[in-house]
C-alpha positions in Angstrom: -49.6 -15.6 9.3 -46.1 -16.0 10.8 -43.1 -13.8 9.9 -39.6 -14.4 11.1 -38.0 -11.9 13.5 -34.7 -10.6 11.9 -33.3 -8.9 15.0 -34.0 -7.3 18.3 -32.8 -3.8 19.3 -30.2 -3.4 21.9 -30.0 0.0 23.7 -27.2 1.2 25.9 -27.9 4.1 28.2 -24.9 5.8 29.6 -25.1 8.1 32.7 -22.8 11.1 32.4 -21.6 12.8 35.6 -23.1 16.2 36.4 -25.3 15.9 33.3 -28.6 14.3 32.2 -28.6 10.6 31.4 -27.7 10.1 27.8 -28.7 7.1 25.6 -26.4 5.9 23.0 -28.2 3.8 20.4 -26.5 1.0 18.6 -27.1 0.6 14.9 -28.9 -2.7 14.2 -28.3 -4.7 11.0 -31.2 -4.8 8.6 -30.0 -6.5 5.4 -27.7 -6.3 2.4 -28.7 -6.3 -1.3 -26.7 -8.4 -3.8 -25.2 -5.2 -5.2 -23.7 -4.4 -1.7 -26.1 -1.8 -0.3 -26.1 -2.5 3.5 -29.0 -1.1 5.6 -29.0 -0.5 9.4 -31.4 1.3 11.7 -31.1 2.9 15.2 -33.3 4.8 17.6 -33.3 8.6 17.4 -36.0 9.2 20.0 -37.6 6.2 21.6 -40.3 8.3 23.4 -41.6 9.5 20.0 -41.0 6.2 18.3 -38.5 7.8 15.9 -35.8 5.8 14.2 -33.1 6.5 11.5 -32.4 4.3 8.5 -28.8 4.2 7.1 -28.1 3.0 3.6 -24.5 2.3 2.7 -23.4 1.3 -0.8 -20.4 -0.9 -0.2 -20.3 -2.0 -3.8 -18.3 -0.7 -6.8 -21.2 0.7 -8.9 -24.3 2.8 -8.5 -27.2 0.8 -7.1 -31.0 1.3 -6.7 -32.7 -0.7 -4.0 -36.1 -1.1 -2.2 -36.6 -1.8 1.5 -39.1 -4.4 2.6 -39.7 -4.2 6.3 -42.3 -4.7 9.0 -42.5 -4.3 12.8 -42.7 -6.4 16.0 -44.3 -5.8 19.4 -43.0 -7.6 22.4 -41.1 -9.9 20.1 -44.2 -10.9 18.1 -44.8 -9.8 14.5 -47.4 -6.9 14.5 -47.0 -5.3 11.1 -46.4 -7.8 8.3 -43.6 -6.7 6.0 -44.3 -4.4 3.1 -42.2 -2.4 0.7 -41.5 1.1 1.9 -44.0 3.6 0.3 -46.8 1.1 -0.3 -48.6 2.9 2.6 -49.4 6.6 2.5 -47.7 7.5 -0.8 -50.4 10.1 -1.7 -49.9 11.9 1.6 -46.1 12.0 1.0 -46.7 13.8 -2.3 -48.5 16.6 -0.5 -46.6 17.1 2.7 -43.1 17.4 1.2 -41.7 14.0 1.9 -41.4 12.6 -1.6 -42.3 12.9 -5.3 -42.5 10.8 -8.4 -39.4 11.1 -10.6 -39.0 10.0 -14.2 -35.8 9.5 -16.1 -32.8 7.4 -15.1 -32.2 7.4 -11.3 -29.5 9.6 -9.8 -27.9 9.2 -6.4 -29.7 10.7 -3.4 -28.4 13.5 -1.3 -26.6 12.3 1.8 -29.4 13.2 4.2 -33.1 13.5 3.7 -34.5 16.9 2.7 -37.8 18.1 1.3 -38.7 16.2 -1.9 -35.4 14.3 -1.7 -37.1 10.9 -1.6 -38.0 9.7 -5.1 -40.9 7.3 -5.5 -41.3 5.2 -8.6 -43.2 2.3 -10.1 -42.1 -1.3 -9.6 -43.2 -4.0 -12.0 -43.9 -7.2 -9.9 -45.2 -10.1 -12.0 -46.9 -7.7 -14.5 -48.5 -5.4 -11.9 -47.2 -2.0 -10.9 -46.8 -0.8 -7.3 -45.4 2.4 -5.8 -42.0 2.2 -4.0 -39.3 4.4 -2.5 -36.3 4.2 -4.8 -33.0 4.4 -2.9 -30.2 5.1 -5.4 -26.6 5.4 -4.1 -23.3 6.0 -5.7 -20.4 3.7 -4.8 -19.3 4.4 -1.2 -22.3 6.7 -0.6 -24.1 6.7 2.7 -27.7 8.0 2.9 -29.8 8.5 6.1 -33.5 9.2 6.7 -35.8 9.2 9.7 -39.0 7.3 10.1 -41.5 7.6 13.0 -44.5 5.8 14.3 -42.8 2.9 16.1 -45.1 3.2 19.1 -48.1 1.0 19.9 -50.2 1.2 23.1 -47.6 3.4 24.8 -44.7 1.0 24.1 -42.1 0.8 21.3 -42.5 -1.5 18.4 -39.3 -2.6 16.6 -38.6 -2.6 12.8 -37.4 -5.9 11.3 -36.3 -6.5 7.7 -37.6 -9.0 5.2 -35.1 -8.0 2.6 -33.2 -5.3 0.8 -33.6 -5.8 -3.0 -31.9 -4.4 -6.1 -34.1 -3.0 -8.8 -33.4 -2.1 -12.4 -34.5 1.0 -14.2 -36.5 0.1 -17.3 -37.9 3.4 -18.6 -40.4 6.2 -17.8 -44.1 6.5 -18.5 -47.3 8.4 -17.5 -49.4 6.4 -15.1 -52.9 6.7 -13.9 -53.2 6.2 -10.1 -56.4 5.3 -8.3 -56.3 5.1 -4.5 -58.5 5.3 -1.4 -58.2 8.8 0.0 -59.3 7.8 3.6 -56.9 4.9 4.0 -53.9 6.3 2.1 -54.0 10.0 3.0 -56.5 11.0 5.7 -55.3 8.3 8.1 -51.8 9.7 7.7 -52.8 13.3 8.5 -56.5 14.3 8.5 -55.5 18.0 8.4 -53.5 18.1 5.1 -54.8 18.1 1.6 -54.8 15.0 -0.6 -54.4 14.3 -4.3 -57.5 13.5 -6.2 -58.4 9.8 -5.9 -57.7 9.5 -9.6 -54.7 11.3 -11.0 -52.0 11.0 -13.7 -48.2 11.3 -13.0 -45.0 10.8 -14.9 -42.8 8.2 -13.2 -39.8 6.0 -13.8 -40.6 2.3 -13.6 -38.3 -0.5 -12.5 -38.1 -4.3 -12.6 -37.0 -6.7 -9.9 -35.7 -10.3 -10.0 -38.7 -12.7 -10.0 -39.6 -14.2 -6.6 -38.0 -11.6 -4.3 -41.3 -9.8 -3.6 -44.9 -10.5 -4.4 -48.3 -8.7 -4.2 -48.6 -9.5 -0.5 -45.6 -7.2 0.2 -47.8 -4.3 -1.0 -50.8 -5.0 1.2 -51.3 -1.4 2.2 -52.0 -0.7 -1.5 -54.7 -3.4 -1.7 -57.3 -0.9 -3.0 -54.9 1.0 -5.3 -54.4 0.7 -9.0 -51.4 1.9 -11.1 -51.9 1.8 -14.9 -49.3 2.7 -17.5 -50.8 5.0 -20.1 -48.1 6.8 -22.2 -44.4 5.9 -22.8 -41.9 8.6 -22.3 -39.1 8.4 -24.8 -35.8 9.5 -23.2 -35.0 13.1 -24.3 -37.9 13.3 -26.7 -40.9 14.0 -24.4 -44.1 12.1 -24.8 -44.6 9.2 -27.1 -48.1 8.0 -27.8 -48.8 4.3 -27.1 -48.1 2.1 -30.1 -50.0 -1.1 -31.0 -47.2 -3.1 -29.4 -47.5 -1.0 -26.3 -51.2 -1.6 -26.2 -50.6 -5.3 -26.5 -48.2 -5.2 -23.7 -50.7 -3.4 -21.5 -53.3 -6.1 -22.4 -50.9 -8.8 -21.3 -50.3 -6.9 -18.0 -54.1 -6.8 -17.5 -54.2 -10.5 -17.8 -51.4 -11.0 -15.3 -53.0 -8.7 -12.7 -55.8 -11.1 -12.3 -53.3 -13.3 -10.4 -53.0 -10.6 -7.6 -55.0 -11.8 -4.5 -56.5 -8.5 -3.5 -58.9 -10.1 -1.1 -55.9 -11.6 0.8 -54.2 -8.2 0.7 -57.3 -6.4 1.9 -57.7 -8.8 4.8 -54.2 -8.1 6.0 -54.7 -4.4 5.5 -57.9 -4.3 7.6 -56.5 -6.5 10.4 -53.3 -4.5 10.8 -54.9 -1.0 10.5 -57.5 -2.0 13.2 -54.7 -3.0 15.5 -52.2 -0.2 15.0 -54.7 2.7 14.8 -54.4 3.7 18.5 -50.6 4.4 18.0 -49.3 7.8 19.1 -46.9 9.2 16.5 -44.5 12.0 16.0 -45.8 14.9 13.9 -42.9 17.2 13.6 -40.4 17.8 10.8 -40.1 16.5 7.3 -40.0 12.8 7.9 -42.1 9.8 7.6 -44.1 10.2 10.8 -45.8 6.8 10.9 -45.6 3.4 9.4 -49.4 2.7 9.9 
């Protein structure tokens, strides 16, 4: 499989007299959503493979977006693009990086803090996937760090497939089934993990058809997200109606179009390659991409 390289990092190191050499990292352009959310990245600590993402809402209204990105090694695609949070979302729930939110999205704080990162469900062609939901007010700038950009002792570089707008559609209770070893223990073998089958209340979103597909969620090849109960805004739980049951049946039919074998093949190939990576383990940040 071939993936286009969006950009290459440029680093300027400035030597300061009577002081240690200091590196000034240039922000690299990632992408812009139709609503005007512009995303950049820059190195924070190359030795640890740590970068910082910057989201800037240049538009005139509140916007919610997802980030679809991968990584390159020596100018060659290494990690195929996937939507941020498709990998390791169960681990994020237990180590303080993120949590599911339900209800209409609200703007993020201006810098990442514990539990600041909302994750939600995205409906892609009738199938749900877990994603980070970045919601920004007009003119707002949000920053977060991500580690793990090291492979075999050298840096790998992020590249962006796209930054996409998503639309809030409602909230529901979902049953989540996932593989504990791949999605939690491989992130951090010392931390606890959620049960491999659990329920959670979450907002769910839609996206314009054709912007992403199931392949962009390949780290979740073995995961399932099933809507169970609608949440009526301001009125708590609402039991599934016959129309809701029919809609779920339609979704079940659509999910047969998801090529999980293809996703699993990508998943196994990339994890077997990237597993030797050394990653940062400090702080409340996403400490590895794979």
